[in-house]
C-alpha positions, 0 to 999 in steps of 0.5 A, a space after each residue: 500500500 502506497 504512503 499516500 493511500 495509507 496517510 489517506 486512509 489515516 486521514 479519513 478514520 480521523 474525521 470519521 472520528 470527529 463528529 463534526 462539531 463541538 457539542 459539549 456544554 459550556 463550562 459555567 453554566 450559570 455565567 451568561 457572560 462566560 458563556 458568551 465568552 467562551 461560545 460567542 458563536 452562541 451570542 451572534 446566534 441570539 441576538 441574530 434572533 432577538 432582532 429578526 423575531 424579537 425574542 430576548 437573548 436571556 430567555 432564549 439563554 434560560 429556555 435552551 439551558 433548560 432544554 439541553 444544558 447548551 449541549 448541541 446533540 442532545 437527545 432524551 434517554 432511551 426506553 427499555 423493556 424488561 430492563 435490557 430490550 432497547 426501545 427508541 428515544 423517549 422523544 424524538 426531541 434532538 438539538 439545543 433547542 429540543 425541538 421535536 421531528 414534527 415541530 421541526 418540520 413545521 419550522 422547515 416549511 414555514 421558515 427556517 429551509 430544508 438546511 437547516 439543523 437542529 445541532 447547529 445554534 444558529 437554526 436552533 435559536 431561530 427555531 425558538 424565534 419562530 416559534 415563541 413568535 407564533 405563541 406570543 401572536 397565539 397565544 398573547 404572551 409576551 416574549 419577555 415572559 421567559 416563564 409562558 413561553 416555555 410553558 407554551 414551549 413544552 406543552 406546544 400551543 394548544 396544550 398551553 391554551 387549554 392549561 394542561 401545565 396545571 396538571 403538572 405541578 412539576 413543569 410549573 415549578 420547573 417553568 419558574 426556574 425557567 423565568 429565575 434564570 432569565 432574570 439572572 441571565 439578563 443582569 449578568 449581560 446588562 453586566 458584562 456589556 452585551 
């Protein structure tokens, strides 16, 4: 085997191991300034979404934190039968925004285009902006209200309108934490000169 062919095979093997992107979480998830310093592309994506859809950066950050902890390829856990037989994932939620397949496809048809990907931060934040803009228009939820936006995001707009979250005290508690984190991120971003 020639030296060139061996080198090419090694490069192909190494490239296939690389995974195509840094999907790990930022180091300091409780510090918005640290997150945006470590991953400036996140801030660029969220600012673009804020300009396009009117959803503030701190609201986007709080929802992404809750949904994926900023892990680009986050997925729901596997379901198991008899504790050993894999039965697939708990849902089709994937990526930064944990968008479900059907909702993502609706977004792609409506606004995102066929090439958008859930594990690309700019596409994930644009999806969130699109979804929250629709929730604002259809349900009257302020785009700055992270708690209510999260409830509509989690339950779907129909579920939110029917107040399905009232039967889920754990979800109401999670949404309150999203609202608190949004306020924390907002104060931090003002302090770091966003």
